[in-house]
N, C-alpha and C positions, 0 to 999 in steps of 0.2 A: 753616487758614484756606483751604489750597486744595482740601479737602473741601468746606467750606462753598459757597465758589464756585463750584464745579460745578455743587452742586443748584441753585444759584441761576441756575444755567445751564440745568440742564436742566427747570426748572421755566416758565423763560420761553417754553424751545423748545416743551413743551408747551401753555403759553397763545397761542402764537400760532397753533399749530394747529386750539385751538379757533378761534381769533378767525373772524368772518364774510368774507366777499369781501373782494380786494382794494379798500383805500379811495381813494379821491380822493389824490394825491400833493399832500405841502405842511401835510398836517395836523400843527397839535399836538398834543402828548399830550393838553392839558386839550379841543381838541374831540373825540379821538378819544370822548371821554366823552359829545359831543355830537350825533356824526351816524353816521350810515352810511349805504347806498344805502337804506335803505326809510325813513328818515327825512327823507332829502335832499326840496326837489319833485319831485315828477311830473316828467319829461321828456315833450314835446311825442310821444314814440313810445309812451309808456305810459297817453295823458291817451285812452282807447279806450272810457270810457262815455258815450254817447248819450241822448237823452231816455226815448226806449224800452228802454232798459237798467236805468233806475231806474221806470221803469213796471214792469217785470216784476217788480226788485229788492221793491218795495213789496205788489204783487197777491201775490209766494211769503212775502215776510213774515210777511201778514196772516193767511193760513191756515196757523195753531197752535194748540195747544191750549190755550196759556196765554192769546194771544183770548178766544176761546170760553167757554174757564171765568168769565174777568172777565164778558162781555158777561153769562152765563147767569145768572153769582152776584147779579146785580141784581134778576132773577125771584125769587129764596131770599130778599133783601133784602127785599121788598115791595112791587115796584115791578111795573104791567104789564108786555104787552109792547111797548106804544108809547111809553111811558116810557121806559124798559131802552134801546129802539134811539134814540130821541130824546137822551139821554146819551152814548149811545157817541158820535154825528153832533157834537155840541159838543163831546164833550173830543177826537174824532183832528179835530178841525178846526185847534182849537185848537194841538194837539201837533207837525201839517204846519207850522203859522206860525213853530212855534220851529226845526221842525228844518232848515225852509228856513233861518234868520237865521244858524246855523251853520254849514249845509251851504258856502252864500257864501262864506264864508271859505275853505274846503277851496276849493271850484271855484273861486274867482279868486287864491288866489297858491300852490294845487295843494298843497298843505299840510297835514297830521293832524293830531289832535287835540295830541298832547305837545307840539307845535312850535306850535301856536296859543297854547297855554295860557303856555308862554315871555313872550308881549306882556303878557299880564295879571298872572301871576304871580312873572315874573321865570324869569332861568335854572335856578336851580339852586331858586329857590319852587316850581317849575312841577312838582316830583319828585313832592310829597307826594300832589296830585291826580292825578296820572297813577298813584300806586301804586294810590289809593282807588279807580280804578274799574275798575285792573286785576284787582284782588284781587277783588271783588264781578263782575266778569265770570268769573274763575275758580269763582266759586261759584255763579254761574245757569248755566254748561257743564255743573255737575255733575250740576243740577237737573231742569238741561234733558234731560242726557243718560239720566235716571233715566226720565221722562217718556217718551222716546223707546223706552226697553226696557220699559217698558208695551206701547206697541205692537207691539212686537217676542214681549211674552208674548202679544196676542191672537193673532197671528198664527198662532205653532205654536199655539196650543189650536184655534183654526179648524181647523185641516188634523191634530191629533193631540190629542183631547180629552183622553188623559190625562197631558197636560199641565197640571194641574191644584194651585195653589200650595196644596189643603186634602188633594190628596192623596201628592202627593211628600215623602219625609220632609224635614224640616225641620231644618238645621243652626244657624240662628240665632236669638237668644233672640226673646220677644214686643216687648220693649223696643226693639229693635234697628229696628224700622216699616220688617223686609223677612222673605222666606222666600229658600228657595233657588234653588225657579222664579224668583220676581220677579229676586234676583242675578245668576243666569246671563241670564234676558233682555238686564237690564239691561248687562251685560261683552259682550254680543253684537251691542247697539247701538254700545256705546263701541268697539269695537276695528273695529268696520264703517265706522266715522267715521274713520279715522284716515285713510286715503287723501286722503280731499278735504280734504285742511289741509296737504296739500303743493303744492296748485295757486297761483300767486299770484293776489293780489286781482284785479288791472286781467284776469284770467282766468276768474275763477269768475263771471264774469255769466255764463256760458252755464247755472251750475247753475240760476239762478233763475227761469233762461228755462223750462226745464223742469218746475220747481217749479211756474211760474207759471200751465202749462196742463196739469199732472196733478194737482194738490191741491185748487183749486176744483171743476174737474171731482168728486174724492172725494167735495165737500164739499156740493154739488149733490144728487146722489144719496144722502146720506144723509139730508138734507132731506128731498127725497122718497119714502125710505123710510117713514119714521118718521112723514110726514104721512098715508101711506097706512093707516098701523095705527092710527093716533089717527083713522082714516074721517075726514078731512076736516081741514081749518084752522079750523070753524068751532067745535069745543070746544073748540080753543087759543086763539082768539083772543078768547073771549070770556069769559077768566078772567080776573077784574078784580084791582085792587090791592088790598092788604091793609095798608097802612098811608096815612093819610088827615092831615090839615092840615099843621101845622109839622113832624111827624114826615118824611112825604110829600116836604117841601119838602127838609128834610137829607140824604135818603134819595139824593134826585135829585142834591143835590151832591155825596157822596158819591162817586154810578155815574161822573159826571164827571170828578171826579178820579180814581177809581181809572182809567181810563182814561187822563187824563194820565201817573197814574205808571207805567203799563205799556208809555208811553215816555221815562222822564226817562233810560236811557242811553241813547239812540239820540240823543236831543236834545242831548248832552252830545259824541258821537263821529262825529255823521254827516262831520263834517271825513274822517274817515278816508276814505271812501269818496267824499264828492265829490271830492274832490282827483283823481282821475283821470278828471273830469267835462270834454269837449272844450271846452268853453267853459261860463261859469257862467251865460248864463241854460240851459241845459241839467240843471241841476241845481232851477232854482225851481220851473217852473209841474207841471212831470212827478211833483216831488212834493208842493208844495204839495195839488193835487186829489188824488193819487190815494193816500194817507194816508187822509185821510175816508171816501173812495168804496170802497176795498178793506177797509182795517177797519170798516167801515159794513155792506157785505153779507157780511163772515166773520161778523159778529156777531149780524146777524137768522138765519145760518142758527144759531147757534148757540142764542139767543133761545127762536125756535120748536122745533128740535128737543128743547130742554130743556121746552118750555110743555107738548111731545106727551108726552113723558115720563111728568107726570100723567095722560093721557086713555089711556095703554096699560096701566099699572102703577098708579095712584092713588099716592098718598101724597106726599110731598114732590118737587118736581124733580127729577130726577137734573142736576147741573148740570154732571157731568163728562162729553164725551163716551165716552170711554172704559170708563167703568163702563157704560153706555148701551151699548155694542158688546157686553162682557162677557154681558148681559143677553139682548143676541141672539143669542152665542152658543147659550147655556143651554136657550135655545128654541126652537130650530132648526132645520131637517133641514139636508142636506148644502148646497141652494143656499144661504140663509140664510147658513151657515158662511163659503164662496163667496164671498158678497159681503162680510163681517164682512171677511175677510182683507186682500180688494182696498185695502179704506177702510181698515184699519188698518196696512196699509202705503204707501200716500197721506200719513197723518198721519206714520209714519217722515221720511219724503222731506222732509213741511213740516220738523220736529223740528232734523232734519242742517241743513237751509238756514237757520234761526230761530239754529240754535247758532251756523253761523259768522258771519254777517251780526252777530248781536248780541256774540259772545261772543269767538268764537276767534279772529279779526279783530282786533276791539277790544282783546282782551288781548295779543294777539303785539304789537301796535301799540305798546303801555303800556310794554309790559318791554323792547321795544328800547329806549326811550326811558330805561330803567332801567340798560341795559346792553348800549350798541351795538356796544362792539367784539365783544362775544362773542356776542348774542341778533339774532336779525332777525324778520321776521313769522312764518316758516314754524317758524323756533325757537318764539320765542314762544308759537306754537297747541299746538304741541308739548306745553311747560310744560303749557299751562291746562287741556290732556287730563288732564294724568297729574294736574294738580293735584286737575281734577274729579272723579278717580277717587278718590285716597287718602281724598279730603273726605270719604267713605262719604256722601252726600247724599241717602240714605231717612232717615237719622240727624234733618235738619231738617225733616222731611216727617211724622212719627210725630203733628205736631201740626199742619195743613194751615190753620188760621186762624193760629195765633200765629207761624207763619213768612211768610202770606199780610202780618200786620199789620208785622212790622217787614223785609219787602220796599218794603213803599210806604212806611214812615218811612223807607228809603235816599233815597228820591226826595229829600227834603229835603236830606241831602249833594248830592246831583247840581244840585237846582235851584239852590244858591248858588251851583255851579260856573258854571252855563252863565249866570245874573246878572251876573257879572262879567267872565266874557267876552265874553258879549252889551255890554256897558256901554263895555268895553273900545274894539271895533272901530266899535260906531255910533256910539256919544254925546261918547267922550274924543278917541278918533285918526280920527273920521272918515274910516272905512275905511281907511288910510295904513298900512302898514307895510314896515319896511326888513328882510324877508327874510334878508337875511345877514347880519345882526344878533345872529336869531335861534340863530345857531350860534357868537357871540362871547362866549367867558365871559370876554374883559378889561375892567377896570373903567371902558375910554372904550365900552363898551357901551351905547345908550338902554334895553337892556331887562338890566344888571346889576341897576341900584338900588344898593342896599344889602346888601353881600355879597351878589350875586345873587336877594336876596329884594325883592320887592314888599311892602312891609308896607299900604301900601293896601289891596291885591288880599286878602290874610288879615285886616283890619280887619271887611270887610264880609263875606267868607266868614263870618268866625263868627257875627257879628250876624244874616246870616240865617238859620242853624242855631239859634241860641238862640230866636229868636222863635218854635218850636215845639217847642222840647223840654220844656215841661208838658205842651204836647197828649198830645205821646208818649205821656209818663210816665202819661197817664190812658188811650192808646190799651193800653198794656201790661197794665193792668187799677188803677192808683192813684187812689187819688179825688186831682179836681184842679177847681180851680173851671171853671163849666160855660161860662163865657168860650175859657176857653186850647181846652177842649174843639171848640167854633164854630171857633175861629182854628184849632185844625188839621186841619177838615176841607175847608179852603184850602192846604195844607202847601206845595206846588207852587208855587203864586203868590203864598202868604207868603215864601217864602224865596229867589224870581227875584226879587221886588220891592223887600225892603230889601236885600239885597245889592246889585243893579243901582244902588241909587236911593245907596244909603252909598256903594259904589265912584267912582262920577261925582262926589258932593259931594266927595267926600277930593281927588279929584282936580282940583275947582276949589281947593279949601283948597293944597293942596302940588302943584303942577303937576308932572307925568310931561314925560320930553323925548320927541320925534320924533312929533310930535301932529299936525294938519292944522287950519289956520281952516275949511278948507273941504271938502267931499267929495270925496276921490281917491284911487279905486281904481288902484293903479299894476300890478296881475298880470300883467296884458296885457302891457307894455312890459320888461318881467323878460327876459330871452335868456339871460343870462350864470348857467346853475345853479351853478356853482362856490363853495363857501364855504370856501377857504384862503383863509385870510391872510398875509402878509409879517413873520415872525418878528421878523425885524430891525427891519421900519418901525417910529413910532414917529406919534403923531397929536401935532401943535402944538396944536390946539384940542378941545375934548371934542366930539362929533358932527359929525365936520370934514364927512361925505358927507349931506346929506339925503336921498339918493334922485333920482330923474327928475323934474326940472322945477321943483325948490322949494330955496330956501335958509334957513337956520335964521334965527330970532328969538332974541336974547336969553334969551328963558323957555323954548328949546329948540322953539318952532313952526315947522310949515314953512309956508312962505307962497306 
């Protein structure tokens, strides 16, 4: 018995050593499962992101290889260059609108996505969408790192031509999807990325500022280089669309939706960054306009360079810029190889910034919500990196078309989450949130619902997924009705509209507490950021504290 007690005591000491920084005093055991420093509302000292930081963030994020490939693939799909570019502008303008909707919640109340989702899905019900988002962030981290590794491969090969995947002895099987040279390059990129994960979120804005200057310059240089080699833009812009009629119309729709799908993860987790805004308006116009402009310019470069490849080399357009850079290495001298090295280095920096913005910070924040006592954003970022390495992302890229199909389909799940979140904040609660109650797991919390789960949100979430299930089956090669395929072509809108409207309807039929009859954002009026409550106190009536300047009606609304 003594030995067992000693073992338990030793385990407790070990667990305490692994715990994150000292918590706010007075937290209960249950609250320790809901909060830590990185999950709490951001205090004024860390609200250091101004409008120009958001501009730099999105300009930097727009210049990444994935964005380039999505826009250029529209050319491969049969659109002309200007039709592809129009898809991009429409798609990213819509994405920017959705980003500002979710970002405003974080910028107003200074809380991230895992805490925001508690308002709609419930204190414990939020764990599934948080886990959902964290898992995809880890997968994407590995994929984006492998693409960054290809940049490193080109950098090394531009200096040392013997670094050739076809010449270096290969220890991987053909079915693996990689070679020894490619894996070594991937590991170098992955290893060099680790120091960047150490810095706190409110300070990494400087990385995006540097990236916003360096990467666009390299992209423009690549554009000029490709156009000059093609003999000017004339031969490029004269290439017509290869699809017509209804086939062209649906290809145009799919081009718009692929642009939105590229933003599906960022739409959901924008509160993770917007919560560091000094004022809510700092995260409004700076994101609403920079997203379509930044991604529109990047996509234009990708479209023109992809089109120019058909003039330079003939055949189908080369929609992957890294493949085109490899061709430049093969047929160029030392000066051309130096140019390729500089551009590949800039693309590697682009991948690093994108991986931090879209994946490591998001996964770190989400994992923090799953085990807040032992994981903070920094530790979560390193866990994400470890999973990204262990998952062997090259195995997912053996069939790029099928992998792209599955990743696009994943936007269906995220669109349903976004639909519930936006409907809850803007149409059900009208901007009113009780921040302290988002860290309260007692049954008296207005966000506890039933056993900590808001089943209205889950019903809406599942409905938003189900509307696209048949179409998804068709996208992966099964025979389905053509109507389901057309419906799936607008998958993000379908999932979003269904989940948002059903959630609003269910909240009308079965009202939720802590809502307002009028628009009432009170984030600026909250100056006490402590979340601990007196464990000995009891509330004589449910929902005793309605917040600033309001009182509850019998149905739980604030007036």
